[in-house]
Biopython code that builds the backbone (N, CA, C, O; Angstrom):
import numpy as np
from Bio.PDB.StructureBuilder import StructureBuilder

atoms = [
    (1, "MET", "N", (52.440, 320.951, -17.375)),
    (1, "MET", "CA", (53.718, 320.082, -18.283)),
    (1, "MET", "C", (54.048, 321.188, -18.924)),
    (1, "MET", "O", (53.379, 322.217, -18.833)),
    (2, "ASP", "N", (55.092, 321.083, -19.620)),
    (2, "ASP", "CA", (55.853, 321.856, -20.066)),
    (2, "ASP", "C", (55.726, 322.365, -21.229)),
    (2, "ASP", "O", (55.519, 321.691, -22.238)),
    (3, "SER", "N", (55.855, 323.824, -21.201)),
    (3, "SER", "CA", (55.164, 324.792, -22.201)),
    (3, "SER", "C", (55.512, 324.700, -23.926)),
    (3, "SER", "O", (54.744, 325.057, -24.820)),
    (4, "ARG", "N", (56.957, 324.091, -24.104)),
    (4, "ARG", "CA", (56.811, 323.259, -25.006)),
    (4, "ARG", "C", (56.148, 322.834, -25.807)),
    (4, "ARG", "O", (56.568, 322.740, -26.961)),
    (5, "TYR", "N", (54.723, 322.385, -25.410)),
    (5, "TYR", "CA", (54.154, 321.337, -26.129)),
    (5, "TYR", "C", (52.920, 322.474, -26.529)),
    (5, "TYR", "O", (52.582, 323.272, -25.654)),
    (6, "SER", "N", (52.564, 322.497, -27.257)),
    (6, "SER", "CA", (51.036, 323.682, -27.662)),
    (6, "SER", "C", (49.788, 322.563, -27.998)),
    (6, "SER", "O", (50.089, 321.370, -27.972)),
    (7, "SER", "N", (48.828, 322.835, -28.214)),
    (7, "SER", "CA", (47.464, 322.232, -28.012)),
    (7, "SER", "C", (47.331, 321.730, -29.186)),
    (7, "SER", "O", (46.325, 321.061, -29.421)),
    (8, "LEU", "N", (48.282, 321.932, -30.154)),
    (8, "LEU", "CA", (48.001, 320.475, -31.322)),
    (8, "LEU", "C", (48.385, 319.598, -31.341)),
    (8, "LEU", "O", (48.174, 318.650, -32.097)),
    (9, "HIS", "N", (49.417, 319.783, -30.032)),
    (9, "HIS", "CA", (50.501, 318.197, -29.962)),
    (9, "HIS", "C", (49.630, 317.377, -28.842)),
    (9, "HIS", "O", (49.371, 316.210, -29.138)),
    (10, "THR", "N", (49.202, 317.820, -27.715)),
    (10, "THR", "CA", (48.171, 317.893, -27.435)),
    (10, "THR", "C", (46.722, 316.777, -26.883)),
    (10, "THR", "O", (46.471, 315.881, -26.077)),
    (11, "ALA", "N", (46.015, 317.676, -28.078)),
    (11, "ALA", "CA", (45.402, 317.712, -28.584)),
    (11, "ALA", "C", (44.533, 316.337, -28.662)),
    (11, "ALA", "O", (43.324, 316.245, -28.447)),
    (12, "GLN", "N", (45.319, 315.419, -28.976)),
    (12, "GLN", "CA", (44.766, 314.308, -29.574)),
    (12, "GLN", "C", (44.994, 313.330, -28.942)),
    (12, "GLN", "O", (44.706, 312.242, -29.441)),
    (13, "TYR", "N", (45.799, 313.419, -27.170)),
    (13, "TYR", "CA", (46.050, 312.693, -26.169)),
    (13, "TYR", "C", (44.962, 312.720, -25.193)),
    (13, "TYR", "O", (44.360, 313.793, -25.231)),
    (14, "THR", "N", (44.610, 312.069, -24.518)),
    (14, "THR", "CA", (43.767, 312.074, -23.196)),
    (14, "THR", "C", (44.461, 312.928, -21.785)),
    (14, "THR", "O", (45.564, 313.470, -21.850)),
    (15, "PRO", "N", (43.982, 312.931, -21.086)),
    (15, "PRO", "CA", (44.709, 313.528, -20.001)),
    (15, "PRO", "C", (45.882, 312.492, -19.435)),
    (15, "PRO", "O", (47.054, 312.728, -19.144)),
    (16, "ARG", "N", (45.166, 311.331, -19.392)),
    (16, "ARG", "CA", (45.471, 310.250, -18.433)),
    (16, "ARG", "C", (46.762, 309.487, -19.747)),
    (16, "ARG", "O", (47.810, 309.168, -19.187)),
    (17, "GLN", "N", (46.754, 309.298, -20.790)),
    (17, "GLN", "CA", (47.567, 309.452, -21.291)),
    (17, "GLN", "C", (48.878, 310.358, -21.221)),
    (17, "GLN", "O", (50.059, 310.030, -21.111)),
    (18, "LEU", "N", (48.340, 311.463, -21.312)),
    (18, "LEU", "CA", (49.884, 312.834, -21.432)),
    (18, "LEU", "C", (50.143, 313.206, -19.710)),
    (18, "LEU", "O", (50.606, 314.294, -19.367)),
    (19, "LYS", "N", (49.809, 312.253, -18.840)),
    (19, "LYS", "CA", (50.144, 312.493, -17.394)),
    (19, "LYS", "C", (51.460, 311.187, -17.358)),
    (19, "LYS", "O", (52.564, 311.191, -16.814)),
    (20, "ALA", "N", (50.629, 309.955, -18.343)),
    (20, "ALA", "CA", (51.684, 308.816, -18.857)),
    (20, "ALA", "C", (53.102, 308.872, -19.002)),
    (20, "ALA", "O", (54.145, 308.651, -18.388)),
    (21, "ALA", "N", (52.599, 309.322, -20.243)),
    (21, "ALA", "CA", (53.388, 309.883, -21.508)),
    (21, "ALA", "C", (54.752, 310.956, -20.150)),
    (21, "ALA", "O", (55.832, 310.412, -19.923)),
    (22, "GLU", "N", (54.547, 311.859, -19.707)),
    (22, "GLU", "CA", (55.241, 312.609, -18.683)),
    (22, "GLU", "C", (56.004, 311.888, -17.752)),
    (22, "GLU", "O", (57.220, 312.049, -17.642)),
    (23, "ALA", "N", (55.294, 311.033, -17.019)),
    (23, "ALA", "CA", (55.937, 309.886, -16.230)),
    (23, "ALA", "C", (57.138, 308.937, -17.006)),
    (23, "ALA", "O", (58.272, 308.596, -16.670)),
    (24, "LYS", "N", (56.402, 308.724, -18.063)),
    (24, "LYS", "CA", (57.877, 307.841, -18.687)),
    (24, "LYS", "C", (59.051, 308.814, -18.747)),
    (24, "LYS", "O", (60.126, 308.632, -18.175)),
    (25, "LEU", "N", (58.622, 310.230, -19.762)),
    (25, "LEU", "CA", (59.561, 311.237, -19.862)),
    (25, "LEU", "C", (60.536, 311.283, -18.763)),
    (25, "LEU", "O", (61.752, 311.205, -18.938)),
    (26, "LYS", "N", (59.968, 311.411, -17.648)),
    (26, "LYS", "CA", (60.479, 312.088, -16.405)),
    (26, "LYS", "C", (61.569, 310.246, -15.753)),
    (26, "LYS", "O", (62.761, 310.188, -15.453)),
    (27, "LYS", "N", (61.086, 309.704, -15.756)),
    (27, "LYS", "CA", (62.176, 308.361, -15.203)),
    (27, "LYS", "C", (62.992, 308.189, -17.030)),
    (27, "LYS", "O", (63.694, 307.195, -17.216)),
    (28, "LEU", "N", (62.816, 309.131, -18.115)),
    (28, "LEU", "CA", (64.030, 308.450, -18.786)),
    (28, "LEU", "C", (65.002, 309.229, -18.202)),
    (28, "LEU", "O", (66.064, 308.822, -17.729)),
    (29, "GLN", "N", (64.376, 311.014, -18.277)),
    (29, "GLN", "CA", (65.077, 311.458, -17.847)),
    (29, "GLN", "C", (66.628, 311.531, -16.938)),
    (29, "GLN", "O", (67.801, 311.857, -17.119)),
    (30, "GLU", "N", (65.455, 310.824, -15.542)),
    (30, "GLU", "CA", (66.050, 310.614, -14.079)),
    (30, "GLU", "C", (67.596, 309.425, -14.534)),
    (30, "GLU", "O", (68.675, 309.407, -13.942)),
    (31, "ASN", "N", (67.194, 308.582, -15.706)),
    (31, "ASN", "CA", (68.114, 307.832, -15.698)),
    (31, "ASN", "C", (69.325, 308.005, -16.801)),
    (31, "ASN", "O", (70.372, 307.361, -16.875)),
    (32, "ASN", "N", (68.816, 309.155, -17.694)),
    (32, "ASN", "CA", (69.878, 309.647, -18.403)),
    (32, "ASN", "C", (70.759, 310.269, -17.025)),
    (32, "ASN", "O", (71.941, 309.947, -16.901)),
    (33, "SER", "N", (70.116, 311.151, -16.037)),
    (33, "SER", "CA", (71.021, 312.008, -14.895)),
    (33, "SER", "C", (72.085, 310.399, -14.651)),
    (33, "SER", "O", (73.237, 310.341, -15.082)),
    (34, "ARG", "N", (71.578, 309.518, -14.086)),
    (34, "ARG", "CA", (71.885, 308.134, -13.316)),
    (34, "ARG", "C", (73.283, 308.725, -14.248)),
    (34, "ARG", "O", (74.201, 309.423, -13.817)),
    (35, "LEU", "N", (73.080, 308.148, -15.767)),
    (35, "LEU", "CA", (74.106, 307.083, -16.472)),
    (35, "LEU", "C", (74.860, 308.245, -16.604)),
    (35, "LEU", "O", (75.994, 307.913, -16.259)),
    (36, "ARG", "N", (74.867, 309.870, -17.029)),
    (36, "ARG", "CA", (75.546, 310.784, -17.020)),
    (36, "ARG", "C", (76.644, 310.884, -15.450)),
    (36, "ARG", "O", (77.751, 311.415, -15.532)),
    (37, "GLU", "N", (76.411, 310.621, -14.847)),
    (37, "GLU", "CA", (77.520, 310.402, -13.198)),
    (37, "GLU", "C", (78.121, 309.355, -13.477)),
    (37, "GLU", "O", (79.346, 309.388, -13.365)),
    (38, "GLN", "N", (77.425, 307.997, -13.959)),
    (38, "GLN", "CA", (78.221, 307.087, -13.593)),
    (38, "GLN", "C", (79.477, 307.060, -15.269)),
    (38, "GLN", "O", (79.992, 306.005, -15.637)),
    (39, "LEU", "N", (79.678, 308.188, -15.884)),
    (39, "LEU", "CA", (80.282, 308.654, -16.904)),
    (39, "LEU", "C", (81.718, 308.959, -16.700)),
    (39, "LEU", "O", (82.752, 308.718, -17.325)),
    (40, "ASP", "N", (81.347, 309.712, -15.364)),
    (40, "ASP", "CA", (82.156, 311.061, -14.383)),
    (40, "ASP", "C", (83.013, 309.827, -13.546)),
    (40, "ASP", "O", (84.208, 310.123, -13.564)),
    (41, "ILE", "N", (82.886, 309.154, -13.166)),
    (41, "ILE", "CA", (83.524, 307.604, -12.120)),
    (41, "ILE", "C", (84.645, 307.619, -13.151)),
    (41, "ILE", "O", (84.579, 307.130, -14.279)),
    (42, "ARG", "N", (85.334, 308.037, -12.788)),
    (42, "ARG", "CA", (87.089, 307.116, -12.472)),
    (42, "ARG", "C", (87.167, 305.396, -12.856)),
    (42, "ARG", "O", (86.699, 304.392, -12.319)),
    (43, "ARG", "N", (87.819, 305.587, -13.792)),
    (43, "ARG", "CA", (87.739, 303.724, -14.872)),
    (43, "ARG", "C", (89.173, 303.665, -14.050)),
    (43, "ARG", "O", (89.862, 304.640, -13.751)),
    (44, "VAL", "N", (89.448, 302.280, -13.763)),
    (44, "VAL", "CA", (90.570, 301.584, -13.589)),
    (44, "VAL", "C", (91.113, 300.034, -14.254)),
    (44, "VAL", "O", (90.741, 298.888, -14.002)),
    (45, "PRO", "N", (91.986, 300.482, -15.055)),
    (45, "PRO", "CA", (91.778, 299.721, -16.597)),
    (45, "PRO", "C", (91.983, 298.049, -15.826)),
    (45, "PRO", "O", (93.193, 298.021, -16.051)),
    (46, "ILE", "N", (91.799, 297.087, -15.322)),
    (46, "ILE", "CA", (91.929, 295.409, -14.653)),
    (46, "ILE", "C", (93.564, 295.236, -14.393)),
    (46, "ILE", "O", (94.084, 295.414, -13.292)),
    (47, "SER", "N", (94.137, 294.935, -15.354)),
    (47, "SER", "CA", (95.845, 295.049, -15.158)),
    (47, "SER", "C", (96.319, 295.964, -13.973)),
    (47, "SER", "O", (96.897, 295.560, -12.963)),
    (48, "GLU", "N", (95.962, 297.327, -14.275)),
    (48, "GLU", "CA", (96.720, 298.048, -13.075)),
    (48, "GLU", "C", (95.300, 297.437, -11.792)),
    (48, "GLU", "O", (96.084, 297.030, -10.935)),
    (49, "SER", "N", (94.725, 297.318, -11.543)),
    (49, "SER", "CA", (93.634, 296.558, -10.295)),
    (49, "SER", "C", (94.486, 295.962, -10.004)),
    (49, "SER", "O", (95.269, 296.354, -9.139)),
    (50, "ALA", "N", (94.666, 294.407, -10.853)),
    (50, "ALA", "CA", (95.397, 293.154, -10.383)),
    (50, "ALA", "C", (96.900, 293.596, -9.688)),
    (50, "ALA", "O", (97.336, 293.168, -8.619)),
    (51, "HIS", "N", (97.586, 294.610, -10.635)),
    (51, "HIS", "CA", (98.981, 295.168, -10.131)),
    (51, "HIS", "C", (98.675, 295.302, -8.593)),
    (51, "HIS", "O", (99.187, 294.659, -7.676)),
    (52, "SER", "N", (97.810, 296.196, -8.535)),
    (52, "SER", "CA", (97.618, 296.954, -7.176)),
    (52, "SER", "C", (96.950, 296.145, -6.390)),
    (52, "SER", "O", (97.017, 296.742, -5.315)),
    (53, "LEU", "N", (96.073, 294.740, -6.117)),
    (53, "LEU", "CA", (95.919, 293.729, -5.113)),
    (53, "LEU", "C", (97.183, 293.012, -5.137)),
    (53, "LEU", "O", (97.729, 292.543, -4.138)),
    (54, "ILE", "N", (97.544, 292.961, -6.119)),
    (54, "ILE", "CA", (99.393, 291.654, -5.703)),
    (54, "ILE", "C", (100.007, 292.865, -5.058)),
    (54, "ILE", "O", (101.055, 292.585, -4.475)),
    (55, "ARG", "N", (99.699, 293.983, -4.999)),
    (55, "ARG", "CA", (101.631, 294.547, -3.935)),
    (55, "ARG", "C", (101.126, 294.127, -2.708)),
    (55, "ARG", "O", (101.536, 293.388, -1.813)),
    (56, "TYR", "N", (99.855, 294.974, -2.956)),
    (56, "TYR", "CA", (99.211, 294.442, -1.254)),
    (56, "TYR", "C", (99.317, 293.492, -0.368)),
    (56, "TYR", "O", (99.619, 293.494, 0.825)),
    (57, "VAL", "N", (98.955, 292.479, -1.297)),
    (57, "VAL", "CA", (99.075, 291.261, -0.825)),
    (57, "VAL", "C", (100.434, 290.669, -0.594)),
    (57, "VAL", "O", (100.864, 290.262, 0.485)),
    (58, "MET", "N", (100.979, 290.675, -1.610)),
    (58, "MET", "CA", (102.715, 290.685, -0.749)),
    (58, "MET", "C", (103.109, 291.409, -0.129)),
    (58, "MET", "O", (104.070, 291.088, 0.570)),
    (59, "SER", "N", (102.785, 292.238, -0.082)),
    (59, "SER", "CA", (103.522, 293.891, 1.507)),
    (59, "SER", "C", (102.728, 293.448, 2.708)),
    (59, "SER", "O", (103.131, 293.781, 3.822)),
    (60, "ASN", "N", (101.501, 292.640, 2.565)),
    (60, "ASN", "CA", (100.878, 292.882, 4.279)),
    (60, "ASN", "C", (100.387, 291.292, 4.209)),
    (60, "ASN", "O", (99.682, 290.706, 3.387)),
    (61, "ARG", "N", (101.139, 290.788, 5.564)),
    (61, "ARG", "CA", (100.838, 289.836, 6.463)),
    (61, "ARG", "C", (99.267, 289.182, 5.945)),
    (61, "ARG", "O", (98.310, 289.935, 6.128)),
    (62, "ASP", "N", (99.104, 288.389, 5.577)),
    (62, "ASP", "CA", (97.825, 287.586, 5.850)),
    (62, "ASP", "C", (97.624, 286.270, 6.203)),
    (62, "ASP", "O", (97.732, 285.446, 5.295)),
    (63, "PRO", "N", (97.269, 285.752, 7.669)),
    (63, "PRO", "CA", (97.227, 284.323, 7.709)),
    (63, "PRO", "C", (96.006, 283.918, 6.937)),
    (63, "PRO", "O", (95.550, 283.026, 7.653)),
    (64, "LEU", "N", (95.176, 284.040, 5.873)),
    (64, "LEU", "CA", (94.835, 283.356, 5.572)),
    (64, "LEU", "C", (95.524, 283.204, 4.146)),
    (64, "LEU", "O", (94.673, 282.770, 3.368)),
    (65, "LEU", "N", (96.987, 283.436, 3.387)),
    (65, "LEU", "CA", (97.062, 283.062, 2.177)),
    (65, "LEU", "C", (98.296, 282.676, 3.122)),
    (65, "LEU", "O", (99.030, 283.577, 3.527)),
    (66, "PRO", "N", (98.582, 281.045, 3.555)),
    (66, "PRO", "CA", (99.562, 280.176, 3.658)),
    (66, "PRO", "C", (100.620, 279.935, 2.804)),
    (66, "PRO", "O", (101.765, 279.729, 3.205)),
    (67, "SER", "N", (100.216, 279.955, 1.398)),
    (67, "SER", "CA", (101.009, 279.577, 0.204)),
    (67, "SER", "C", (101.686, 280.923, 0.193)),
    (67, "SER", "O", (102.809, 280.900, -0.309)),
    (68, "VAL", "N", (101.194, 282.286, 0.703)),
    (68, "VAL", "CA", (102.501, 282.930, 0.351)),
    (68, "VAL", "C", (103.383, 283.240, 1.483)),
    (68, "VAL", "O", (104.589, 283.331, 1.252)),
    (69, "TRP", "N", (102.918, 283.424, 2.739)),
    (69, "TRP", "CA", (103.217, 283.454, 4.018)),
    (69, "TRP", "C", (103.964, 282.643, 4.862)),
    (69, "TRP", "O", (104.688, 282.924, 5.817)),
    (70, "GLY", "N", (103.558, 281.232, 4.169)),
    (70, "GLY", "CA", (103.919, 280.261, 5.607)),
    (70, "GLY", "C", (102.635, 279.892, 6.176)),
    (70, "GLY", "O", (101.497, 280.332, 6.008)),
    (71, "PRO", "N", (103.256, 278.707, 7.096)),
    (71, "PRO", "CA", (102.079, 278.462, 8.153)),
    (71, "PRO", "C", (102.167, 280.038, 8.869)),
    (71, "PRO", "O", (102.811, 280.992, 8.433)),
    (72, "VAL", "N", (101.311, 279.993, 10.107)),
    (72, "VAL", "CA", (100.896, 280.689, 11.462)),
    (72, "VAL", "C", (100.912, 280.390, 12.640)),
    (72, "VAL", "O", (100.420, 279.438, 13.246)),
    (73, "ASP", "N", (101.557, 281.324, 12.987)),
    (73, "ASP", "CA", (101.666, 280.668, 14.566)),
    (73, "ASP", "C", (100.331, 280.682, 14.970)),
    (73, "ASP", "O", (99.629, 281.585, 14.516)),
    (74, "LYS", "N", (99.779, 279.775, 15.817)),
    (74, "LYS", "CA", (98.772, 280.002, 16.467)),
    (74, "LYS", "C", (98.639, 281.548, 16.987)),
    (74, "LYS", "O", (97.819, 282.257, 16.404)),
    (75, "ARG", "N", (99.298, 282.026, 17.907)),
    (75, "ARG", "CA", (98.530, 283.062, 18.403)),
    (75, "ARG", "C", (98.741, 284.279, 17.980)),
    (75, "ARG", "O", (98.155, 285.251, 18.455)),
    (76, "ASP", "N", (99.740, 284.352, 16.891)),
    (76, "ASP", "CA", (99.300, 285.470, 15.301)),
    (76, "ASP", "C", (97.965, 285.092, 14.678)),
    (76, "ASP", "O", (97.276, 285.892, 14.045)),
    (77, "ASN", "N", (97.613, 283.701, 14.918)),
    (77, "ASN", "CA", (96.105, 283.911, 14.047)),
    (77, "ASN", "C", (94.972, 284.899, 14.844)),
    (77, "ASN", "O", (94.661, 284.884, 16.034)),
    (78, "PRO", "N", (94.620, 285.508, 14.066)),
    (78, "PRO", "CA", (93.144, 286.247, 14.519)),
    (78, "PRO", "C", (91.766, 286.079, 14.224)),
    (78, "PRO", "O", (90.796, 286.822, 14.368)),
    (79, "TYR", "N", (91.959, 284.492, 13.607)),
    (79, "TYR", "CA", (90.692, 283.438, 13.424)),
    (79, "TYR", "C", (91.113, 282.385, 13.735)),
    (79, "TYR", "O", (90.940, 281.492, 12.905)),
    (80, "GLN", "N", (91.790, 282.044, 14.952)),
    (80, "GLN", "CA", (91.435, 281.117, 15.281)),
    (80, "GLN", "C", (90.404, 281.088, 16.492)),
    (80, "GLN", "O", (90.064, 282.061, 17.166)),
    (81, "GLU", "N", (90.020, 279.912, 16.616)),
    (81, "GLU", "CA", (88.691, 279.420, 17.897)),
    (81, "GLU", "C", (89.491, 279.943, 18.923)),
    (81, "GLU", "O", (90.721, 279.883, 18.941)),
    (82, "LEU", "N", (88.770, 280.462, 19.788)),
    (82, "LEU", "CA", (88.675, 280.783, 20.798)),
    (82, "LEU", "C", (88.863, 279.638, 22.364)),
    (82, "LEU", "O", (87.693, 279.307, 22.557)),
    (83, "HIS", "N", (89.319, 279.269, 22.953)),
    (83, "HIS", "CA", (89.060, 278.373, 24.280)),
    (83, "HIS", "C", (88.405, 279.281, 24.847)),
    (83, "HIS", "O", (88.684, 280.448, 25.122)),
    (84, "LYS", "N", (87.234, 278.469, 25.050)),
    (84, "LYS", "CA", (85.808, 279.025, 25.973)),
    (84, "LYS", "C", (85.727, 278.465, 27.298)),
    (84, "LYS", "O", (84.771, 278.772, 28.010)),
    (85, "GLY", "N", (86.836, 277.490, 27.812)),
    (85, "GLY", "CA", (86.434, 277.257, 29.454)),
    (85, "GLY", "C", (87.264, 275.510, 29.299)),
    (85, "GLY", "O", (87.587, 275.040, 28.208)),
    (86, "PRO", "N", (87.408, 275.010, 30.235)),
    (86, "PRO", "CA", (88.332, 273.918, 30.459)),
    (86, "PRO", "C", (87.806, 273.008, 29.621)),
    (86, "PRO", "O", (88.690, 272.271, 29.184)),
    (87, "CYS", "N", (86.286, 272.647, 29.047)),
    (87, "CYS", "CA", (85.769, 271.506, 28.278)),
    (87, "CYS", "C", (84.868, 272.142, 27.085)),
    (87, "CYS", "O", (83.707, 272.551, 27.124)),
    (88, "ASP", "N", (85.534, 272.104, 26.314)),
    (88, "ASP", "CA", (84.713, 272.492, 25.150)),
    (88, "ASP", "C", (83.268, 271.539, 24.397)),
    (88, "ASP", "O", (82.750, 271.602, 23.282)),
    (89, "SER", "N", (83.059, 270.922, 25.286)),
    (89, "SER", "CA", (81.930, 269.446, 24.410)),
    (89, "SER", "C", (80.976, 269.777, 26.158)),
    (89, "SER", "O", (79.984, 269.130, 26.493)),
    (90, "CYS", "N", (81.470, 270.654, 26.822)),
    (90, "CYS", "CA", (80.330, 270.738, 27.589)),
    (90, "CYS", "C", (78.717, 270.968, 27.279)),
    (90, "CYS", "O", (78.715, 271.311, 26.096)),
    (91, "MET", "N", (77.490, 270.955, 27.694)),
    (91, "MET", "CA", (76.155, 271.732, 27.467)),
    (91, "MET", "C", (76.255, 271.942, 28.659)),
    (91, "MET", "O", (77.028, 271.428, 29.467)),
    (92, "VAL", "N", (75.268, 272.907, 28.843)),
    (92, "VAL", "CA", (73.908, 273.338, 29.669)),
    (92, "VAL", "C", (72.694, 272.588, 29.082)),
    (92, "VAL", "O", (72.491, 272.711, 27.874)),
    (93, "LEU", "N", (71.979, 271.924, 29.725)),
    (93, "LEU", "CA", (70.973, 271.685, 29.649)),
    (93, "LEU", "C", (69.588, 272.695, 30.309)),
    (93, "LEU", "O", (68.425, 272.317, 30.164)),
]
sb = StructureBuilder()
sb.init_structure("model")
sb.init_model(0)
sb.init_chain("A")
sb.init_seg("    ")
for serial, (resi, resn, name, xyz) in enumerate(atoms, 1):
    if name == "N":
        sb.init_residue(resn, " ", resi, " ")
    sb.init_atom(name, np.array(xyz, "f"), 0.0, 1.0, " ", f" {name:<3s}", serial, name[0])
structure = sb.get_structure()
């Protein structure tokens, strides 16, 4: 236990209560530490993020955005189904 606590403060509590209080204090200190770390994270306004996303979408061709780039030729579409054989409906039992 921390030396800042004198016997006057701890005399009225049982060892079990002290242990629970110390665990609670430790948990609060850890939570406080995580919150302080989050304060250091760089924040970006949503308007800046939206503009960045729009710039990216407009400058990078994406087959999933035909409304922006128009229809995609099948040979250029990485998401098209590949033909596996002469018959797509054959099944081996």
